[in-house]
N, C-alpha and C positions, 0 to 999 in steps of 0.2 A: 506252253502249259495251259491247262484249263484254268478258268477263274476259280479262285479258292475263297470260301466264305467261312463263317464261324458258326459252329453249333455248340451250345452250352446247355447242359442239363444239370439242374440243381435239385437235390433232394434235401429235405429237412425233416428229421425224425425227432420226435420229442415225447418224453413221458412226463406229464405234469403240466397242465395248463389250467388257467382259471376258467370258470364256467362262462365268463363273459368275453372270451376270445372272439374277435370280429374279423372274419376273412372278407376283405372287401370285394373279392370275386364271388364269394359264397356268403351272402348276408346272413343266412340262417344256418346252413350246414352244407357240406359238400353235396353236389347233386347225385341222385341215384343213377346207376349205370344199367345197361341192358343185359340182364343175366337170364333172359328167357330161354336160352339154349343150354343152360348149365345142368349138370347132373352130379350126383355124389361121386361117381367114379372120375368125372372130369375135374371136379374140385380137387380130388386127391392127387390127380396127375400134376396139377399146377403146384400144389403143396409139396409134392415129392421133388419137383424141379427146384423149387426154392430151397428146400432142405439139402438137396445134393450140392447146390452152389454154396450153401452155408459152410459145409465142411471142406469143399474144394478150396474156398477162399481162406478158411482157417489154416489149412495145411500149408499155404504159402506164407501168410503173415506170422504163423507160429514159429518161423525160423528166426524171428527177432525176439529179443528179450523184452521184458516189461509187461505191463498190463495190456489187455486187448479188449476192445469193445466196438461193436458195429451192428448195423441193422441190415441183415441180408434181404429182408422183405423189401425195404425201401430201395436198396440198390437194384434188386431184381425188377421192381416196379418201374423205376426210371429207365432202365435199359430195355424193358419190354416196350415202353412207348417209343424209344429210339429204334428198336428192332422193327416196329411197324413201318418205318420208313426205309429200312435196309433192303438191299437186293443182292443177288449173286453170292460171291464168296464172302462178302461182308456179313450178309444175313446168315449164311451157313455157319460161320465161325461164332457169331453171337449166339445162335441157337444151341451150338454145342457147349459153349462155356456155361450158359445159363440153363441148359437142359430143357429148353422150352419145348412143349408138345406142339403139334400142328396148330396153325392159327385158328382153325375152327374149334379147337379144344381150348386153346389159350384164352381167347377173347371172352366168351361168355362166362367161363369159370373164374378167370381173373376178376371179372365184373362181380361175380357172386361173392368172392372173398372180400372185395372192396366194400360191397354193400353190407356184408356182415360186420366188418370192422366199424362201420358207421351206424350200426343199429342203435335205436334209442332205448331208454329205460334200463341202463346198466348201472351196476354198483361201483363202477370204476370208469375212468376216462380213457377212451381209446377211439381214435378217429384218424382218417387219412384223406387227403385231398390233393388234386393235381391241377396245374395251370400251365398254359403255354403263353409265352411272351414273344410276339412276332414283330419283325421290322414292318412298319406300317405300310410301306409301299412295295413290299416284296411278295411275290406270288407263290404261295404254298398250294399244293394240290388240295382241292376241297375234300376229296375222298380221304386223304390222310388226316386232315383236321377233324373230319366227321368220325372216323374210326376211333381216334384218340378220345374224343368227347363221349362217344357212345359207349365204349367199353372200359375207359379209364377215368371218365369224369373230368377230363382235361379241357376246361374252357379256355378259349383264346382271348388275349388282350393285345392290343397294338401299342408298341412303343417306338420311339425314334432313336435307334441306336446310331444312325448315321450322323444326325445333327446334334443329338443330346445324349451321348453315351453315358456321361457321369450321372445325369438326372435319371436315366433308365436304370443304372446300377443301383442308385439310392431307392428307387421305387421298388425294385425286386427285393433288395435287402430289407426294406421296411416290411414288406409282405412276409418274408421269411421270419423276421423277428417276431411279428405278431403270432405266427403259427407256432413258434417255439417258445412262447412266453418269455421272449427276450433272452433265451439261453444262448442262441447262436446269433452273434452280431457281426456285421461286415463280412458275411460269407464270401461275397464276390469282392475281391480287392480292387483298388483303383488300377486302371490300366488293362484289366482283363477284358472288359467290353470296349469295343471300338467301332469304327465305321464299317468294319467287315462283319460285325455280328449280325446274324439274321434270325436266330431263334434261341430262346432260353426256355427250358422246361423245368418246372419245379414240382416236387412231390413232398408232402409233409405227412408224417405219422406221429401222433402223440399219445402217450399213455401215462396214467397215474393210477396206481393200485395200492390198497392197504392190505396187509396180511390178514387172513382169516383169524389166525392166532398171532397176535402182536407180541413183540418182545417188550418186557417191562424195562424201562430205562434205568430203574434203580438197581437192576442186576447187571448192567453193563460195566465191565471192568477192563482195565488195561492189562493185557496178557501178551505172552510171547507168540509171535507168528513167524514161522520159518519161511523166508522168501525163496523165490525160485533160484537164487544164487547161493542159498544155504545160510544166509545171514539171519540172525534172530533180531526182530524189531518188536517194540512194544506198540500195541494197537488196541483200540477199544473193541472188545469182543462182546457181542450180544448173547444172551443166554435164555433158554427156556428150560426150566428145571421142575421136577416133581410132577405128579399127576398122571404120568404115563400117557400123555396125549397121543392120539393116533395120527400117523402120517403115511402117505404112500411112500414106500421105502424098500430098498433091497440091498443086501450085503452080497456082493458078487465075488468075493475073494480078493481080487486086486483093487477093487474100488467099492465105495458106497455111493448110492444114488438116492437122493431125497427130493421130494416135491413139496414146495411151499406154495399153497394156493392163495390167490388174492380174493378179496370179497367179491361175491358173484360167482366165483369158481369157474368162470369161463377161461381165465388166463392164470397161468401158474409159472413159477420159477423152478427149474430143475437144477440141482447142484450135483456135479460129478466130482467126487473127492477120492483121490488115491488113498489106499489104506497105508497108514503109517502108525508106528507105535506098537503097543502090546495089547492082545486080546486073550480072553480065556475061552477055550473050546470046551463046552459043557459035555460033549460026547466023549472026547479023549481025555478030558481033564488035564489038558496041557495049556501052557501059555505059548501063544503064537506071536512071534515078532514079525511085523511087516515093514517094508521100506520101499513101497511103490511110489513112483512119481507120475506126472502127467505124460511123460514119454512112454510109460507102460500101458497107457489106456488107448485102445483102438477106437478111433473116431470116424464115423461115417453115418450117413442117414440110416442105412440098414442096421448098423451096430447100435445106434441109439434106440431104434425100435425094438431091438433084441433086449437091450437093457430095460427098457420101459415095460416090456412084456413080463419081466420077472419081478416087478414091483408089486407089493401088496400092502394093504392097510396094516400098519405095525405100531404097537405102542413103543414110544421112545421116551426114555427117562431123562435124556439130556440132549439139548441141541445148542451148539455154540458156533456162530459165524461172525466174521468181522463186519463192522461198519466200514463202508468204503465209498469213496467219491473220487473220480478221476476223469481226465480228458484224454482222448486219443486223436491222432490225425494220421491219415494214410494217403500217400500219393500213389494212386492205383494204376496208372497207365502201364508201367512196366509189369506189374503183377498180372493184369488182365491180358497183356500181350503174351506173357509166359504161359498163362492158363489156356491160350489158344485162340485169341481174337486180335492178332496184330494188325490185320488189314484196315480195321476201322480207324487206326491212328496214322495211316499213310495216305499219300495222294492217289492210291488205288482204291480208296474207300468209295463205296457206292451207296449213297443215301438218296437215290433218285426217287424212291417212293415218297419222299417228302415234297420234292419240287419238280420232278420230271427230268432233272439234270443231275449229273454227277459232280456237284460243286461243293459238297460238304464233307468234312472229316472231323474226327475227335482228336484233340491234341493233348488234353490232360484230364485226369480224373482225381479229384480230391475228396476224401471222406473224413469228416470230423465228428467226434462223438463225445458225449458226456453221460455219466451214470452216477447215481447216488442211491445207496441202499442203507436204510436205517431201521430203527425199531418199529416204525409205523408201516413202512412199505418201500416202494421203489419209485425213483424218478430218473428219467433218462432223456437225453437229447442228442441228436446227431444231424449232420448235414453233409451232403455229397455234392460236389460240383464236377460235372463232366463237360469239358470244353474243347472246342476245336478252333484253332486260328489258322487258317489257310482257307480265303473265301474261302507130552505124552506119558501115559501111565497105564498100569494094568486096570482093566475095567471089567466088572462083573455085571454091568448093566448094559442095556442097548443105548449106545451113545452115537452122536454125530458131531465130531469136533473138527471144524474146519480151520485148523491153525497152521495150515500149509497150503500151497497153491492149489486152486481148484478152477473148474469151468462152470459157468452158469449160463442158462438158456431161459429166455422168456418166450413162452409158447402159448398158442391157442390150444386149450386142452382137447377139444372135440376133434379137430383136424390134425393136431400136432404141428401146425404151421409155425415156424420159428420166426419171431418178430425181432428179437435181439439175441446176441450171443457175446460172451466175454470170457476172459481169463483173468483171475486175480493172482498176480504174481507177487505183488507187494501192496497191501492195502494202505500203506502210508504214503505212497507216491501219487 
């Protein structure tokens, strides 16, 4: 058998960091990447790839009950860096699962997206950075390291996994904690890194935004929320009432879609809410009873674009959404294999683009996430480790009452790039 080594990719995504976060690889801020070959159409191709993966992944994990939250951008970013070192069938499968365009499109346009996330002078906090942690005496191909740094901003640092696995783990975990404002601690557990570890890649994205129109805490009340299982639970519901404030909104029959912008209005949250309860049809003068669920909503990148195209600025008399805060964790190896990239997890994996040898594979993928939504805005954190070890009432007003399960998406408004996606099945969990 060929010599088997370890490859471990770790992502940390967070929303909400202090202004004094210090990244010891990036003393000031993540470095700029080479986006000189980017175009608007190329950026859109990379955004479309990320968004298609978003809904492919959701369709798999949606089979489980409970709340959902993850960052498709961060997962795609880490696997894009991994894909740079993949060859043959391994590369073909990864390209298919993540919908990556050709490399000459992917690289400069991913770089452009990366640079835009790191732009200065924003009214919100949003930044991303990458790093590579390499075994100090192991030879990686210079062209691989150069590509990752040039297009992904992934600077390399040497560690001694062979002689000091535990110290190396603590160093990486400390770095991740700083990037996530200590929301994600001990991401890499004891024993995961060992003498066969050769490379760890980390990605971090963090965001903190406040609503353009904030909810007044004095109007927050405990009210009923019908969970995905049909149980009613009491939960704090935030409310915007009176004034007829305008929001980007559409009533599509089976669902309502609402956009809540963050200050700066470059980033917003979309909420997709199945229609339930009773409404008054002003044209027919009839009361219409709806009982749609999330299962009735068609979800895909194209469908989301269709929903968004029907939104328009609308005066809403009442908005009510729950405060929520929850953690999620996914073991993604089996999911990604089912989605179409099993070879990367077997001894047939080919990551020779990293080393010139077929001696690396991925053995596990873990994604952990945290989100908090309250009257002021949104805070979220997540981390992913990819590792390989083998060398209701009648309403006569326009209302948006999210008192039953809904989907939420945090996106860049201009491109539609999905940074985070979640499902609130039970805000009390």
